C-alpha positions as CSV (number, residue, x, y, z in Angstrom):
1,M,69.7,-80.8,2.2
2,L,71.3,-78.3,4.6
3,H,73.9,-79.4,6.7
4,E,73.0,-79.4,10.3
5,D,75.1,-76.5,11.6
6,L,73.7,-74.2,8.9
7,T,70.1,-75.3,9.6
8,F,70.8,-74.5,13.3
9,R,72.1,-71.2,12.6
10,I,69.2,-70.1,10.3
11,E,66.7,-71.4,12.8
12,K,68.4,-69.4,15.6
13,L,68.3,-66.2,13.4
14,I,64.5,-66.6,12.6
15,G,63.7,-67.9,16.3
16,A,61.6,-70.8,14.7
17,K,62.0,-74.3,13.3
18,I,62.3,-74.7,9.6
19,Q,59.4,-76.8,8.4
20,S,60.5,-76.8,4.9
21,H,63.1,-75.1,2.6
22,T,63.5,-74.9,-1.2
23,R,66.5,-73.8,-3.4
24,V,65.6,-70.6,-5.1
25,A,66.8,-70.6,-8.9
26,G,68.4,-67.6,-10.6
27,G,71.2,-65.4,-9.6
28,Y,74.5,-64.9,-11.3
29,T,76.9,-66.4,-8.5
30,P,76.8,-69.8,-6.6
31,A,75.6,-68.0,-3.4
32,M,73.1,-70.3,-1.8
33,R,69.6,-68.9,-2.1
34,L,66.7,-70.4,0.0
35,L,63.0,-69.9,0.7
36,C,62.7,-71.3,4.2
37,K,59.2,-71.8,5.8
38,T,58.2,-72.1,9.4
39,T,54.7,-72.9,10.7
40,T,53.8,-69.2,10.7
41,A,56.0,-67.4,8.2
42,S,58.5,-67.7,5.3
43,F,61.8,-66.0,4.7
44,F,64.4,-65.4,2.0
45,V,67.8,-66.6,3.0
46,K,71.1,-65.9,1.2
47,V,74.2,-67.9,2.4
48,G,77.9,-67.2,1.0
49,A,79.1,-70.3,-0.6
50,T,82.7,-69.1,-1.9
51,P,85.0,-66.5,-0.6
52,L,83.8,-64.0,-3.4
53,T,80.1,-64.6,-2.7
54,S,80.7,-64.4,1.1
55,E,82.4,-60.9,0.5
56,Y,79.6,-59.7,-1.6
57,L,77.2,-60.8,1.1
58,R,79.0,-59.2,4.0
59,R,78.9,-56.0,1.9
60,E,75.2,-56.3,1.3
61,I,74.7,-57.0,5.1
62,C,76.3,-53.7,5.6
63,V,74.2,-51.8,3.3
64,Y,71.1,-53.4,4.9
65,T,72.3,-52.2,8.4
66,Y,72.6,-48.6,7.1
67,V,69.7,-48.2,4.6
68,S,66.1,-49.0,4.8
69,G,63.0,-47.9,2.9
70,E,60.0,-49.1,0.8
71,F,62.4,-49.7,-2.0
72,M,64.0,-52.6,-0.4
73,P,63.0,-55.8,1.4
74,K,62.6,-55.6,5.1
75,L,65.7,-57.1,6.9
76,V,64.9,-59.9,9.4
77,A,68.5,-60.9,10.6
78,W,72.0,-61.7,9.6
79,E,74.9,-63.5,10.9
80,D,78.7,-63.1,9.8
81,H,80.6,-66.3,9.6
82,D,84.2,-67.1,8.4
83,S,83.0,-69.1,5.3
84,E,79.0,-68.9,5.3
85,P,77.6,-65.5,6.3
86,I,73.8,-65.4,6.5
87,L,71.3,-62.8,5.3
88,V,67.6,-63.2,6.1
89,I,65.0,-60.8,4.6
90,E,61.4,-60.8,3.9
91,D,60.0,-63.3,1.4
92,L,58.8,-61.5,-2.0
93,S,58.5,-64.5,-4.1
94,A,54.6,-64.3,-4.4
95,H,55.0,-61.0,-6.1
96,H,55.6,-60.2,-9.8
97,W,59.2,-60.6,-10.9
98,P,59.4,-58.9,-14.5
99,P,59.6,-59.3,-17.5
100,P,57.0,-58.9,-19.0
101,W,56.7,-55.1,-18.5
102,N,53.8,-52.7,-18.9
103,E,53.6,-49.0,-18.7
104,R,52.2,-49.0,-15.0
105,Q,55.0,-51.1,-13.8
106,V,57.7,-49.1,-15.5
107,G,56.2,-45.9,-13.8
108,L,56.2,-47.6,-10.5
109,V,59.8,-48.6,-10.8
110,L,60.9,-45.1,-11.9
111,A,59.0,-43.6,-8.9
112,Q,60.6,-46.0,-6.6
113,I,64.1,-45.3,-8.0
114,E,63.5,-41.6,-7.5
115,A,62.4,-42.2,-3.9
116,M,65.7,-44.3,-3.4
117,H,67.8,-41.6,-4.9
118,N,66.2,-39.0,-2.5
119,T,67.0,-41.1,0.5
120,K,69.8,-39.6,2.7
121,V,72.0,-42.2,4.0
122,Q,75.6,-42.5,5.3
123,L,77.4,-44.9,2.7
124,E,80.7,-45.2,0.9
125,P,81.2,-43.2,-2.3
126,Y,81.3,-44.8,-5.7
127,A,85.0,-44.7,-6.0
128,Q,85.4,-46.6,-2.6
129,V,83.1,-49.3,-3.6
130,H,83.7,-49.8,-7.4
131,G,87.4,-48.4,-7.6
132,T,88.7,-45.8,-10.1
133,R,89.0,-47.7,-13.3
134,G,89.9,-45.4,-16.2
135,S,87.8,-44.9,-19.5
136,N,86.2,-48.0,-20.8
137,W,86.3,-46.8,-24.4
138,Q,90.0,-46.0,-23.9
139,T,90.5,-49.5,-22.8
140,I,88.9,-50.7,-25.9
141,A,90.9,-48.3,-28.0
142,A,94.0,-49.8,-26.6
143,D,92.8,-53.6,-27.0
144,P,89.7,-53.8,-29.3
145,E,89.7,-57.5,-30.0
146,P,87.4,-58.6,-26.9
147,F,84.8,-56.0,-28.0
148,L,85.2,-56.9,-31.8
149,S,84.8,-60.5,-31.0
150,L,81.3,-60.0,-30.0
151,G,80.5,-59.3,-33.7
152,M,78.3,-56.1,-32.9
153,A,80.7,-53.6,-34.7
154,S,83.6,-53.5,-37.1
155,Q,87.0,-52.0,-36.7
156,R,86.1,-49.3,-39.2
157,W,83.1,-48.3,-37.2
158,L,85.1,-48.3,-34.1
159,D,87.8,-46.2,-35.5
160,V,85.1,-43.5,-36.5
161,A,83.1,-43.7,-33.3
162,L,85.8,-43.8,-30.7
163,P,86.6,-40.1,-30.3
164,A,83.0,-39.2,-29.7
165,L,82.4,-42.0,-27.3
166,I,85.8,-41.3,-25.2
167,H,84.9,-37.6,-25.0
168,H,81.3,-38.0,-23.8
169,E,82.3,-40.9,-21.5
170,A,84.8,-38.7,-19.9
171,V,82.4,-35.9,-19.0
172,C,80.1,-38.4,-17.3
173,R,80.2,-38.1,-13.5
174,T,80.2,-41.2,-11.2
175,D,80.4,-39.2,-8.0
176,G,77.4,-37.9,-6.3
177,N,75.4,-37.9,-3.0
178,S,72.5,-39.9,-4.0
179,L,71.8,-43.5,-2.7
180,A,72.5,-45.6,-5.9
181,H,71.7,-49.4,-6.3
182,W,74.1,-49.9,-9.2
183,D,72.7,-53.2,-10.2
184,L,69.2,-52.3,-11.3
185,R,68.0,-55.3,-13.6
186,S,64.6,-57.1,-13.8
187,D,66.0,-60.0,-11.6
188,N,66.7,-57.5,-8.9
189,I,63.3,-55.9,-9.2
190,C,60.1,-57.1,-7.5
191,L,56.8,-55.4,-8.1
192,A,53.8,-55.7,-5.7
193,E,50.5,-53.8,-6.4
194,D,51.6,-50.3,-5.0
195,R,55.4,-50.9,-4.5
196,A,58.6,-51.9,-6.2
197,A,61.4,-53.4,-4.0
198,F,65.1,-53.8,-5.3
199,V,67.3,-56.7,-4.1
200,D,71.0,-57.5,-4.3
201,W,72.3,-54.5,-2.7
202,N,76.1,-55.3,-2.4
203,L,77.0,-52.7,-5.0
204,A,75.2,-49.9,-3.6
205,C,77.0,-46.6,-2.9
206,L,76.7,-42.7,-3.1
207,S,76.8,-41.8,-6.7
208,N,75.2,-39.9,-9.6
209,P,71.5,-40.7,-9.7
210,K,71.4,-40.2,-13.6
211,L,74.1,-42.8,-14.2
212,D,72.2,-45.4,-11.6
213,L,69.0,-45.0,-13.7
214,G,70.8,-45.0,-17.1
215,F,72.5,-48.3,-16.2
216,W,69.1,-49.9,-15.8
217,L,67.7,-48.7,-19.4
218,P,69.4,-51.1,-21.6
219,S,68.0,-53.9,-19.6
220,L,64.6,-52.7,-19.6
221,A,64.8,-52.2,-23.4
222,Y,66.2,-55.5,-24.0
223,E,63.0,-57.0,-22.1
224,G,60.6,-55.1,-24.4
225,G,60.4,-52.0,-22.4
226,P,60.8,-48.4,-23.9
227,E,64.1,-47.4,-25.5
228,P,66.4,-45.6,-23.1
229,E,65.9,-42.1,-24.5
230,K,62.1,-42.5,-23.9
231,I,62.9,-42.3,-20.3
232,M,66.2,-40.3,-20.4
233,P,66.3,-38.0,-23.4
234,D,69.4,-35.9,-24.3
235,A,71.8,-37.8,-22.3
236,P,74.9,-38.8,-24.5
237,D,77.3,-38.8,-21.5
238,I,75.1,-41.5,-19.8
239,A,74.8,-43.4,-23.1
240,A,78.4,-43.3,-23.7
241,W,79.5,-44.3,-20.1
242,V,76.8,-47.2,-19.9
243,S,77.5,-48.7,-23.3
244,G,81.4,-48.5,-22.7
245,F,80.9,-50.3,-19.5
246,F,79.4,-53.3,-21.1
247,A,81.4,-53.0,-24.3
248,A,84.6,-53.3,-22.2
249,R,83.5,-56.4,-20.3
250,A,81.1,-58.6,-22.5
251,G,83.8,-60.1,-24.6
252,L,86.2,-60.9,-21.8
253,P,86.6,-64.4,-20.4
254,G,83.9,-65.8,-18.0
255,I,84.0,-65.3,-14.2
256,P,84.2,-68.5,-12.5
257,D,82.0,-67.3,-9.5
258,A,79.5,-65.7,-11.8
259,P,79.4,-67.7,-15.0
260,R,76.2,-66.0,-16.4
261,V,77.4,-62.4,-16.1
262,R,79.0,-62.2,-19.5
263,L,75.8,-63.4,-21.2
264,V,73.8,-60.7,-19.4
265,Q,76.5,-58.1,-20.2
266,R,76.2,-58.9,-23.9
267,Q,72.4,-58.8,-23.9
268,Q,72.6,-55.3,-22.3
269,L,75.3,-54.1,-24.8
270,G,72.9,-55.2,-27.6
271,T,70.7,-52.3,-26.5
272,A,73.1,-49.9,-24.8
273,L,75.4,-49.6,-28.0
274,P,72.5,-48.7,-30.3
275,W,71.4,-46.1,-27.6
276,A,74.8,-44.5,-27.8
277,V,74.7,-44.6,-31.5
278,R,71.6,-42.4,-31.5
279,A,72.4,-40.3,-28.5
280,L,75.8,-39.3,-30.1
281,D,74.4,-39.3,-33.7
282,L,77.3,-41.8,-34.7
283,P,77.3,-43.8,-37.9
284,P,75.1,-46.9,-38.1
285,L,76.7,-49.9,-36.6
286,K,78.6,-52.0,-39.1
287,R,79.1,-55.7,-38.1
288,R,82.2,-57.6,-38.9
């Protein structure tokens, strides 16, 4: 049940009495996700539940106030609050949320990603939103055990592969002037007949569009879609950067406010690392 104050605040935002509401499963944080129905409409409502999820939601609200397009849900209303900020957007629950994927759907998403990247907006640059963390593969070189604990590669393979991985990662740009989502995964992608819409915008920024696209490709491959190089051939720098991102994180301790994130990172590393092996012509992976 929603507590009385939260119900009142949501009803005030949508301008109608809530007839029913259901919790929406999914997501990687404990933020509250609701499908609220009135007598005439339905809305998706996200509510901050912890200090971290409230911070993420305020950032997402900020993006919605600056950005709009067919590639994102329509903003209905929002309200800031000390502990429970609220975001209300259009309800997309009746549409298809992949997987599975087919060729037409992949093409639809690719076209919408391109439209997003070509949308001119005023938004913070990558470094301001994501920080200026150094090389992920250098981090692994300094402390390889979290990565090796995943059992995907041996120390011997890592010793041979690291120079090329570090070099190609270093030449990959994170800066750019394109609107980038930076969290493209199937659970953040909704497909209608002629439209793809992306949700969860708290990580959006101005960045390198190729890297934003490349960040989605391991997830797509894991879910039965094409291999990354089928969509982005000849991109060793992107493959090195993306694989390094997941390799440096998947073996770390879990995140209390996002307990499923490490699992997803391991899954995506399972397709990102072989992509890097192929793109950089590295030796075959040797498991422990």
